[in-house]
RODO-2510 file (C-alpha; in nm, 4 decimals, decimal comma):
residues 311
     n   res          X          Y          Z
     1     x    -0,5595    -1,6485     3,1875
     2     x    -0,3664    -1,3372     3,2794
     3     x    -0,0384    -1,4628     3,2080
     4     x    -0,1852    -1,5662     2,8413
     5     x    -0,2822    -1,2258     2,7955
     6     x     0,0348    -1,0772     2,9309
     7     x     0,1950    -1,2915     2,6892
     8     x     0,0336    -1,1047     2,3932
     9     x     0,2367    -0,8530     2,1930
    10     x     0,0770    -0,5506     2,0204
    11     x     0,0343    -0,7200     1,6761
    12     x    -0,1306    -1,0520     1,8550
    13     x    -0,3751    -0,8105     2,0461
    14     x    -0,4576    -0,6578     1,7081
    15     x    -0,5358    -1,0074     1,5532
    16     x    -0,7322    -1,0905     1,8787
    17     x    -0,9269    -0,8047     1,8594
    18     x    -1,0181    -0,8140     1,4951
    19     x    -1,1132    -1,1629     1,5041
    20     x    -1,3321    -1,1193     1,7839
    21     x    -1,4811    -0,8733     1,5461
    22     x    -1,5220    -1,1142     1,2556
    23     x    -1,6891    -1,3848     1,5046
    24     x    -1,9322    -1,1187     1,6046
    25     x    -2,0021    -1,0260     1,2583
    26     x    -2,0709    -1,3886     1,1369
    27     x    -2,2828    -1,4438     1,4423
    28     x    -2,5206    -1,1390     1,3620
    29     x    -2,5441    -1,2129     0,9884
    30     x    -2,5151    -1,5927     1,0100
    31     x    -2,8517    -1,5955     0,7963
    32     x    -2,6702    -1,3804     0,5134
    33     x    -2,3179    -1,5133     0,5421
    34     x    -2,2630    -1,8635     0,3570
    35     x    -2,0283    -2,1083     0,5437
    36     x    -2,0851    -1,9527     0,8790
    37     x    -2,0150    -2,2471     1,0818
    38     x    -1,6779    -2,3009     0,9139
    39     x    -1,5830    -1,9365     0,9288
    40     x    -1,6362    -1,9412     1,2843
    41     x    -1,4245    -2,2696     1,3510
    42     x    -1,1586    -2,1101     1,1372
    43     x    -1,1734    -1,7907     1,3516
    44     x    -1,1837    -1,9761     1,6761
    45     x    -0,8771    -2,1890     1,5876
    46     x    -0,6783    -1,8610     1,5099
    47     x    -0,7613    -1,7221     1,8527
    48     x    -0,6376    -2,0294     2,0109
    49     x    -0,3313    -2,0377     1,7797
    50     x    -0,2262    -1,6900     1,8495
    51     x    -0,2524    -1,7292     2,2568
    52     x    -0,0371    -2,0687     2,2208
    53     x     0,2164    -1,9326     2,0044
    54     x     0,2546    -1,6286     2,2118
    55     x     0,2541    -1,8034     2,5360
    56     x     0,4953    -2,0643     2,4006
    57     x     0,7522    -1,8128     2,3020
    58     x     0,7448    -1,6316     2,6113
    59     x     0,8044    -1,9781     2,7940
    60     x     1,0562    -2,1143     2,5902
    61     x     1,2037    -1,8365     2,3407
    62     x     1,3642    -2,0815     2,1114
    63     x     1,4255    -2,0323     1,7597
    64     x     1,1110    -2,2507     1,6591
    65     x     0,8258    -2,0478     1,8619
    66     x     1,0380    -1,7477     1,7930
    67     x     1,0241    -1,7369     1,4324
    68     x     0,6617    -1,8663     1,4227
    69     x     0,5359    -1,5805     1,6526
    70     x     0,7369    -1,3362     1,4247
    71     x     0,6156    -1,4413     1,0814
    72     x     0,2710    -1,6214     1,1405
    73     x     0,1231    -1,2707     1,0703
    74     x     0,2143    -1,2885     0,6983
    75     x    -0,0013    -1,5547     0,5898
    76     x    -0,2666    -1,4570     0,8200
    77     x    -0,3238    -1,1187     0,6620
    78     x    -0,4173    -1,3381     0,3083
    79     x    -0,6148    -1,5942     0,5115
    80     x    -0,8187    -1,2910     0,6834
    81     x    -0,8715    -1,1422     0,3266
    82     x    -1,0357    -1,4516     0,1971
    83     x    -1,2568    -1,4824     0,4757
    84     x    -1,3940    -1,1324     0,3813
    85     x    -1,4729    -1,2593     0,0471
    86     x    -1,7650    -1,4454     0,2093
    87     x    -1,8612    -1,1806     0,4802
    88     x    -1,8377    -0,8435     0,2730
    89     x    -2,1055    -0,8682    -0,0037
    90     x    -2,3758    -1,0726     0,1831
    91     x    -2,3571    -0,8687     0,4552
    92     x    -2,3379    -0,5181     0,2702
    93     x    -2,4710    -0,5963    -0,0635
    94     x    -2,4643    -0,2702    -0,2404
    95     x    -2,1763    -0,1517    -0,4573
    96     x    -2,0473     0,2160    -0,4218
    97     x    -1,8806     0,2499    -0,7465
    98     x    -2,0840     0,4783    -0,8810
    99     x    -2,0441     0,7040    -0,5794
   100     x    -1,6952     0,7027    -0,6316
   101     x    -1,6843     0,7342    -0,9842
   102     x    -1,8671     1,0734    -0,9312
   103     x    -1,6159     1,1734    -0,6889
   104     x    -1,3368     1,1282    -0,9048
   105     x    -1,5076     1,2933    -1,2148
   106     x    -1,5810     1,5839    -0,9553
   107     x    -1,2195     1,6098    -0,8262
   108     x    -1,0523     1,5733    -1,1912
   109     x    -1,3123     1,6373    -1,4657
   110     x    -1,2221     1,2978    -1,6096
   111     x    -1,2037     0,9180    -1,5595
   112     x    -0,8450     0,9177    -1,4447
   113     x    -0,7969     0,5192    -1,5604
   114     x    -0,9387     0,6305    -1,9154
   115     x    -0,7156     0,9502    -1,9179
   116     x    -0,4018     0,7502    -1,8431
   117     x    -0,4734     0,5112    -2,1141
   118     x    -0,3075     0,7645    -2,3667
   119     x     0,0189     0,7076    -2,1730
   120     x     0,0110     0,3258    -2,1895
   121     x     0,2543     0,1207    -2,3660
   122     x     0,3608    -0,2600    -2,3433
   123     x     0,6675    -0,2071    -2,1296
   124     x     0,5194     0,0482    -1,8785
   125     x     0,2375    -0,2054    -1,8244
   126     x     0,4775    -0,5287    -1,7881
   127     x     0,6765    -0,3231    -1,5369
   128     x     0,3860    -0,1908    -1,3193
   129     x     0,2109    -0,5091    -1,3524
   130     x     0,5238    -0,6946    -1,1802
   131     x     0,5400    -0,4401    -0,9389
   132     x     0,1847    -0,4262    -0,8449
   133     x     0,1975    -0,8304    -0,7784
   134     x     0,5004    -0,7583    -0,5646
   135     x     0,2843    -0,5884    -0,3095
   136     x     0,2849    -0,8510    -0,0287
   137     x     0,6610    -0,9143    -0,0943
   138     x     0,7403    -0,5764     0,0121
   139     x     0,6888    -0,5587     0,3951
   140     x     0,8517    -0,9224     0,4117
   141     x     1,1673    -0,7781     0,2566
   142     x     1,1612    -0,5064     0,5437
   143     x     1,0861    -0,7390     0,7987
   144     x     1,3616    -0,9981     0,6492
   145     x     1,6045    -0,6972     0,6794
   146     x     1,4863    -0,5918     1,0451
   147     x     1,5505    -0,9423     1,1873
   148     x     1,8750    -1,0377     1,0258
   149     x     1,9893    -0,7037     1,1972
   150     x     1,8275    -0,7983     1,5142
   151     x     1,5883    -0,5124     1,5171
   152     x     1,3328    -0,6849     1,6944
   153     x     1,1711    -0,3969     1,8580
   154     x     1,1516    -0,2232     1,4992
   155     x     1,0193    -0,5489     1,3514
   156     x     0,7537    -0,5744     1,5928
   157     x     0,6668    -0,2148     1,5768
   158     x     0,6470    -0,2369     1,2107
   159     x     0,4682    -0,5842     1,1916
   160     x     0,1827    -0,4173     1,3978
   161     x     0,1362    -0,1294     1,1788
   162     x     0,1103    -0,3556     0,8737
   163     x    -0,1395    -0,5860     1,0447
   164     x    -0,3262    -0,2883     1,2075
   165     x    -0,3151    -0,1258     0,8619
   166     x    -0,4543    -0,4146     0,6718
   167     x    -0,7408    -0,4562     0,9124
   168     x    -0,8411    -0,0778     0,9090
   169     x    -0,8771    -0,1296     0,5333
   170     x    -1,0942    -0,4702     0,5809
   171     x    -1,3252    -0,1998     0,7710
   172     x    -1,3386     0,0109     0,4675
   173     x    -1,4426    -0,2586     0,2518
   174     x    -1,7027    -0,3565     0,4876
   175     x    -1,8569     0,0195     0,4910
   176     x    -1,7982     0,1178     0,1017
   177     x    -1,7617    -0,2191    -0,1056
   178     x    -1,6968    -0,1404    -0,4664
   179     x    -1,5598    -0,3488    -0,7425
   180     x    -1,3329    -0,0991    -0,9469
   181     x    -1,3200     0,0700    -1,2615
   182     x    -1,1986    -0,2559    -1,4314
   183     x    -1,5577    -0,3823    -1,4203
   184     x    -1,7455    -0,0464    -1,4251
   185     x    -1,5549     0,1816    -1,6727
   186     x    -1,3825    -0,0686    -1,9020
   187     x    -1,4499    -0,3940    -2,0268
   188     x    -1,2904    -0,6492    -1,7800
   189     x    -1,2794    -0,9215    -2,0907
   190     x    -1,0717    -0,6738    -2,2984
   191     x    -0,8018    -0,5798    -2,0631
   192     x    -0,5439    -0,7648    -2,2108
   193     x    -0,6130    -0,6397    -2,5571
   194     x    -0,6546    -0,2919    -2,4334
   195     x    -0,3769    -0,2629    -2,2073
   196     x    -0,1465    -0,5442    -2,2977
   197     x     0,2066    -0,5924    -2,1618
   198     x     0,4882    -0,8121    -2,2425
   199     x     0,5608    -1,1707    -2,1242
   200     x     0,4537    -1,1856    -1,7502
   201     x     0,1529    -0,9362    -1,7727
   202     x    -0,1204    -1,1993    -1,8813
   203     x     0,0211    -1,4619    -1,5899
   204     x     0,0535    -1,1931    -1,3167
   205     x    -0,2885    -1,0466    -1,3990
   206     x    -0,4303    -1,4058    -1,3812
   207     x    -0,2541    -1,4426    -1,0570
   208     x    -0,4159    -1,1506    -0,9177
   209     x    -0,7688    -1,2435    -1,0598
   210     x    -0,7357    -1,5924    -0,8962
   211     x    -0,6567    -1,4307    -0,5417
   212     x    -0,9527    -1,2149    -0,5790
   213     x    -1,1808    -1,5329    -0,6616
   214     x    -1,2249    -1,4778    -1,0202
   215     x    -1,0079    -1,7455    -1,2191
   216     x    -1,0264    -1,7278    -1,5964
   217     x    -1,3393    -1,8706    -1,7267
   218     x    -1,5666    -1,7179    -1,4638
   219     x    -1,8917    -1,5996    -1,6202
   220     x    -1,9790    -1,3245    -1,4400
   221     x    -1,6541    -1,1725    -1,2818
   222     x    -1,7987    -0,8569    -1,1572
   223     x    -2,0752    -1,0296    -0,9395
   224     x    -1,8200    -1,2696    -0,8045
   225     x    -1,5193    -1,0606    -0,7364
   226     x    -1,3770    -0,9663    -0,4049
   227     x    -1,4933    -0,6160    -0,2970
   228     x    -1,1737    -0,4781    -0,1921
   229     x    -1,1374    -0,1292    -0,3672
   230     x    -1,2148     0,1510    -0,0931
   231     x    -0,9736     0,2256     0,0691
   232     x    -0,6859     0,1161    -0,1687
   233     x    -0,5045    -0,1053     0,0731
   234     x    -0,2202    -0,1052    -0,1694
   235     x    -0,1766     0,2745    -0,1197
   236     x    -0,2127     0,2471     0,2522
   237     x     0,0195    -0,0527     0,3150
   238     x     0,2725     0,0415     0,0770
   239     x     0,2901     0,3813     0,2350
   240     x     0,3493     0,2181     0,5585
   241     x     0,6116    -0,0129     0,4544
   242     x     0,7667     0,2899     0,2921
   243     x     0,7709     0,4517     0,6324
   244     x     0,9145     0,1463     0,7986
   245     x     1,1527     0,1064     0,5527
   246     x     1,2868     0,4772     0,5750
   247     x     1,2544     0,4745     0,9678
   248     x     1,4357     0,1448     1,0366
   249     x     1,5622    -0,0334     0,7304
   250     x     1,8131     0,2154     0,5593
   251     x     1,9501    -0,0569     0,3257
   252     x     1,5962    -0,1139     0,1643
   253     x     1,4846     0,2409     0,1551
   254     x     1,5925     0,3333    -0,1995
   255     x     1,4316     0,0291    -0,3295
   256     x     1,1110     0,0728    -0,1305
   257     x     1,0700     0,4324    -0,2086
   258     x     1,1077     0,3605    -0,5977
   259     x     0,9103     0,0428    -0,5778
   260     x     0,6247     0,2076    -0,3637
   261     x     0,6024     0,4815    -0,5857
   262     x     0,5394     0,2867    -0,9104
   263     x     0,3248     0,0500    -0,7088
   264     x     0,0724     0,3381    -0,6153
   265     x     0,0537     0,4573    -0,9586
   266     x     0,0131     0,0812    -1,1025
   267     x    -0,3285     0,0807    -0,8911
   268     x    -0,4845     0,3265    -1,1111
   269     x    -0,2950     0,2747    -1,4353
   270     x    -0,3867    -0,1058    -1,4346
   271     x    -0,7561     0,0077    -1,3676
   272     x    -0,7711    -0,1761    -1,0222
   273     x    -0,8790     0,1587    -0,8275
   274     x    -1,0344     0,4932    -0,8712
   275     x    -0,7947     0,7841    -0,7380
   276     x    -1,0386     0,8681    -0,4462
   277     x    -0,9421     0,5366    -0,3183
   278     x    -0,5628     0,6300    -0,2975
   279     x    -0,6575     0,9625    -0,1367
   280     x    -0,8697     0,7276     0,1220
   281     x    -0,5583     0,4969     0,1577
   282     x    -0,3316     0,8041     0,2177
   283     x    -0,5716     0,9084     0,5155
   284     x    -0,5963     0,5749     0,6346
   285     x    -0,2195     0,5360     0,6447
   286     x    -0,2102     0,8673     0,8426
   287     x    -0,4627     0,7374     1,0755
   288     x    -0,3072     0,4421     1,1125
   289     x     0,0435     0,5730     1,1731
   290     x    -0,1028     0,8068     1,4389
   291     x    -0,3166     0,5863     1,6352
   292     x    -0,0968     0,3112     1,6114
   293     x     0,1611     0,4453     1,8200
   294     x    -0,0740     0,5288     2,0873
   295     x    -0,1820     0,1646     2,0726
   296     x     0,1574     0,0293     2,0621
   297     x     0,2225     0,2619     2,3402
   298     x    -0,0125     0,1661     2,5788
   299     x    -0,0141    -0,1912     2,5331
   300     x     0,3533    -0,2179     2,5901
   301     x     0,3111    -0,0099     2,9274
   302     x     0,0241    -0,2028     3,0402
   303     x     0,2294    -0,5635     3,0123
   304     x     0,5512    -0,3761     3,1300
   305     x     0,7255    -0,4264     2,8193
   306     x     0,9911    -0,1692     2,6650
   307     x     0,8757     0,1437     2,5126
   308     x     1,1160     0,2980     2,2932
   309     x     1,1823     0,6409     2,2698
   310     x     1,1221     0,7007     1,9200
   311     x     0,7333     0,5948     1,9615
***
């Protein structure tokens, strides 16, 4: 068993720990969570998969196992996100939108999404909706650049930060579930009318809605939508991606800084988030980076792996 544990790199360990947490939550709240058995089977299979891939990469180090080991976390993040859909609301059925709205009003004296509406324009909406939808692609772009330049240590650290950051934000969803201002401060069914784009906006908006389990025709979308507002994972993960780009991937730096800034603005402009969600996302990013460096250093020393000087 020791050799299997030793074969895990730091993002493998992060996955294992978080999936043990999900398994524990499913067992504790099995009477509330629908499809508990299905979720437990998925979670156990993923744990087995992680151990097999990490061990096979260590043993053979060929391109197939190496690439599988490097990139499996990309689809896993979304798979994990969708598991939360069946867990967060049943486990913690109270929504905290009213609290988040009060904090925004206390900070700014207005509802920021309503205030920004005066600056809306179809061209701005189109650009920001495209940028918002690119969220999951940005870390992958940085990762591809790092792998192409054979910066595998930097890739491993960056991948760990992204996975660790996502899982920390998922803990926030359990703690303060909320649906967001497009449901509470605005009429969800009038967003296309009130905030129109140009060509792609309706399709991208629908794509995002499907990802959050509210496809077109859903009668009560505010009841069924994923609780994924606090903290703003879009803010937290975009800032982490921008950090990794500036630090390790200079060829993507300008692109990431521009896209990242627009993406963070889009979260409020497009009515997905309250501003307090963004503030929490910044704080989560700082904590992710601070604690992530300590975890990365500790695990690599424990497994006798190389610890770069820049950690």
